C-alpha positions as a Markdown table, in Angstrom:
| # | Residue | x | y | z |
|---|---|---|---|---|
| 1 | Unk | -66.6 | 30.8 | -48.7 |
| 2 | Unk | -62.9 | 30.4 | -48.1 |
| 3 | Unk | -61.0 | 28.2 | -50.5 |
| 4 | Unk | -57.3 | 27.4 | -50.8 |
| 5 | Unk | -56.4 | 25.3 | -53.9 |
| 6 | Unk | -52.9 | 24.0 | -54.4 |
| 7 | Unk | -51.5 | 23.0 | -57.8 |
| 8 | Unk | -48.2 | 22.1 | -59.4 |
| 9 | Unk | -47.3 | 18.9 | -57.7 |
| 10 | Unk | -45.9 | 15.9 | -59.5 |
| 11 | Unk | -42.8 | 13.8 | -60.0 |
| 12 | Unk | -39.3 | 15.3 | -60.0 |
| 13 | Unk | -35.9 | 13.8 | -60.1 |
| 14 | Unk | -33.4 | 14.3 | -57.3 |
| 15 | Unk | -31.7 | 17.7 | -57.9 |
| 16 | Unk | -34.6 | 18.9 | -59.9 |
| 17 | Unk | -37.2 | 21.7 | -59.3 |
| 18 | Unk | -40.9 | 22.1 | -58.9 |
| 19 | Unk | -43.1 | 25.1 | -58.2 |
| 20 | Unk | -46.3 | 24.8 | -56.3 |
| 21 | Unk | -49.0 | 27.4 | -56.4 |
| 22 | Unk | -51.8 | 28.1 | -53.9 |
| 23 | Unk | -54.8 | 30.1 | -55.1 |
| 24 | Unk | -56.9 | 31.7 | -52.3 |
| 25 | Unk | -60.4 | 32.9 | -52.4 |
| 26 | Unk | -62.8 | 34.4 | -49.8 |
| 27 | Unk | -60.1 | 36.1 | -47.7 |
| 28 | Unk | -58.5 | 39.5 | -47.6 |
| 29 | Unk | -55.4 | 37.9 | -49.0 |
| 30 | Unk | -52.9 | 40.7 | -48.5 |
| 31 | Unk | -53.2 | 40.7 | -44.7 |
| 32 | Unk | -53.1 | 36.9 | -44.3 |
| 33 | Unk | -50.0 | 34.9 | -43.5 |
| 34 | Unk | -49.5 | 32.0 | -45.9 |
| 35 | Unk | -47.6 | 28.9 | -44.9 |
| 36 | Unk | -46.6 | 25.7 | -46.5 |
| 37 | Unk | -46.7 | 22.4 | -44.7 |
| 38 | Unk | -45.9 | 18.8 | -45.8 |
| 39 | Unk | -46.9 | 15.4 | -44.5 |
| 40 | Unk | -45.6 | 11.9 | -45.1 |
| 41 | Unk | -48.0 | 9.0 | -44.3 |
| 42 | Unk | -47.6 | 8.0 | -40.7 |
| 43 | Unk | -45.8 | 11.2 | -39.7 |
| 44 | Unk | -46.9 | 14.5 | -38.3 |
| 45 | Unk | -47.5 | 17.4 | -40.6 |
| 46 | Unk | -44.3 | 19.4 | -40.9 |
| 47 | Unk | -44.0 | 23.2 | -41.3 |
| 48 | Unk | -42.0 | 24.1 | -44.4 |
| 49 | Unk | -42.1 | 27.8 | -44.4 |
| 50 | Unk | -44.3 | 30.9 | -44.5 |
| 51 | Unk | -44.6 | 34.4 | -45.8 |
| 52 | Unk | -46.3 | 37.4 | -44.2 |
| 53 | Unk | -48.6 | 39.8 | -46.1 |
| 54 | Unk | -45.8 | 42.3 | -46.6 |
| 55 | Unk | -43.5 | 39.6 | -48.0 |
| 56 | Unk | -41.1 | 38.6 | -45.2 |
| 57 | Unk | -40.5 | 34.8 | -45.2 |
| 58 | Unk | -39.1 | 32.2 | -42.9 |
| 59 | Unk | -38.1 | 28.6 | -43.6 |
| 60 | Unk | -37.6 | 25.3 | -41.8 |
| 61 | Unk | -33.9 | 24.4 | -41.5 |
| 62 | Unk | -34.5 | 21.3 | -43.7 |
| 63 | Unk | -35.4 | 23.4 | -46.7 |
| 64 | Unk | -33.6 | 26.7 | -46.1 |
| 65 | Unk | -31.5 | 27.7 | -49.1 |
| 66 | Unk | -33.4 | 25.3 | -51.4 |
| 67 | Unk | -37.0 | 26.4 | -51.2 |
| 68 | Unk | -38.4 | 29.9 | -51.8 |
| 69 | Unk | -41.9 | 31.2 | -50.9 |
| 70 | Unk | -43.3 | 34.2 | -52.7 |
| 71 | Unk | -46.7 | 35.8 | -53.2 |
| 72 | Unk | -48.7 | 37.9 | -55.6 |
| 73 | Unk | -51.2 | 39.8 | -53.5 |
| 74 | Unk | -53.0 | 41.3 | -56.5 |
| 75 | Unk | -53.7 | 37.7 | -57.8 |
| 76 | Unk | -54.3 | 36.0 | -54.4 |
| 77 | Unk | -51.5 | 33.6 | -55.1 |
| 78 | Unk | -48.7 | 32.1 | -53.1 |
| 79 | Unk | -45.9 | 30.0 | -54.5 |
| 80 | Unk | -43.4 | 27.5 | -53.2 |
| 81 | Unk | -40.4 | 27.2 | -55.5 |
| 82 | Unk | -38.5 | 24.0 | -54.7 |
| 83 | Unk | -35.0 | 23.5 | -56.0 |
| 84 | Unk | -32.3 | 20.9 | -55.4 |
| 85 | Unk | -35.0 | 18.5 | -54.5 |
| 86 | Unk | -34.2 | 15.4 | -52.4 |
| 87 | Unk | -36.1 | 12.1 | -52.1 |
| 88 | Unk | -36.9 | 13.1 | -48.5 |
| 89 | Unk | -38.9 | 16.0 | -49.8 |
| 90 | Unk | -41.5 | 13.5 | -51.0 |
| 91 | Unk | -44.7 | 14.4 | -49.3 |
| 92 | Unk | -48.2 | 15.8 | -49.7 |
| 93 | Unk | -47.8 | 19.6 | -49.6 |
| 94 | Unk | -50.5 | 21.8 | -48.0 |
| 95 | Unk | -51.1 | 25.5 | -48.2 |
| 96 | Unk | -52.3 | 27.2 | -45.0 |
| 97 | Unk | -53.8 | 30.6 | -44.7 |
| 98 | Unk | -53.7 | 32.2 | -41.3 |
| 99 | Unk | -55.0 | 35.4 | -39.7 |
| 100 | Unk | -55.7 | 35.1 | -36.0 |
| 101 | Unk | -57.9 | 33.5 | -34.9 |
| 102 | Unk | -58.7 | 31.9 | -38.2 |
| 103 | Unk | -56.8 | 29.5 | -40.4 |
| 104 | Unk | -57.7 | 27.4 | -43.4 |
| 105 | Unk | -56.1 | 24.6 | -45.3 |
| 106 | Unk | -55.9 | 23.5 | -48.9 |
| 107 | Unk | -56.6 | 19.9 | -50.0 |
| 108 | Unk | -52.9 | 19.2 | -50.6 |
| 109 | Unk | -50.8 | 18.2 | -53.6 |
| 110 | Unk | -48.5 | 15.3 | -53.9 |
| 111 | Unk | -44.8 | 15.8 | -54.6 |
| 112 | Unk | -42.6 | 12.8 | -55.4 |
| 113 | Unk | -38.9 | 13.0 | -55.8 |
| 114 | Unk | -37.5 | 9.9 | -57.3 |
| 115 | Unk | -35.2 | 8.8 | -60.1 |
């Protein structure tokens, strides 16, 4: 059974940092692409960035230079390091595992950026 479980969400101040984790089970993690998405109520889910099995990563323009995605293949973990947080980063953040033709989603974790 495939499971993706996010953790690490919470409240941060503008300019602050948070690190999200996503633990994967039931997949051959090292060959799966892992992406992060976020969603605000009433809006479409937005791609934040992703990392390939070998470690190359890409980011949305809105987070480039502030967010960093990394992974530990030996521990089936992927991380989203978020720095210089802005109020507009407030959203539910989702982990996505993808290896064509399959993809799976975590349940999401709330991130709130507010003073």
